[in-house]
Phi, psi and omega in degrees: 000134183226161176235121187241131177238128178230162179188155170294156178301128180093001181282349178096020183297314183299318179299316180293319177296315178303318179291321181297317182295334178287331183258341184241096181290342181287338181268145172226130183294130177274112182278123182271157171271142177213153177261358182282164179290153180285138180263167177301136178076002176270150181234129178297130180093348179249303179278311178210166163264111183270116184227168179278166179296323178299315176299318181298314181297324176297320180292326173299312181299328179275004179058043184273343188262142169273335172201148174205158182205158173259123184228123178050045175067016175232155178261143176226141180195156179249124180277155174297323180294330178292318177298315179301318182301317182291316180297320178295339177271003180072027183246168175264125181293130175252115183259133171249098188227162174283180182300316180300316182297318183293324178292320178296318178297318182296326180290325190264335184234117186287317186268090181215154172245124190243123186238135180244124177259128181230156177284158179290340182193167176299316185294320179296317180295316180297319178300315183295319179296321178294316184294331183280347169055043179245356181231145169280180186297322178296317179290326175298313178298320181294318181295319179295320178294315179293327180300319179299314179298319184290319179297327178298343179267013187302337183289353176280358186242151179278330183229144177235128175241124173272108185278076177272301176248125187302317182299318181291314180300321179296317179297324177292319179295315180296322178298321180294320178296311185296322183279344180260339183237121183302128180299143183297326183268010174062020180287156180285131181283125181301144181301325184296335176289321176296320181293320179295313180296320182297322179298336180271356180298148183312311184297336181265354182250351188307310185297320181293318181294319180298323178294321178296318180297326177300322180293333178287331181293000000 
């Protein structure tokens, strides 16, 4: 059983994942391999395993990945050994992957919960990308263009969270975890959490997502 979170770049996925891991001891973050350069405040082996493209390609040839993808001219992938490490620790793997990665995982692992985080609007996403100061204008335009394409893939997910206010989005994310994974202490899950999670289900979010996509056009 796995928990998968995907999002366009700048949607606030990393912030929500970090908050979730502080409150949910049952989950353990699945550290991906990547060929991109390390960013400020990132730690090798914690945020990613940073490796060269040659190393990554050798691992592909050796069939070491359960999923991998090329994103913005860099490779990202999750190894089979990483999943095994988490399972041996008695934890539920939490994946932070792009759209391609989530589709690959869905094909290979049957028991999974797939959540898609999206921004509330085009303008909000553009502002967030500008404020983080990690892209030049060309890269910014590319990420906004790709975000539109990625959000169009929302039907691949069971749950959609619109990350307008972080605290609200976090409560929704935690409700999805609690209602999909049996609590360790066998306590009864409050009805309001089921209601909150249900509101985030794909069939209940379609109209809202379509309106957001209209803003991207």
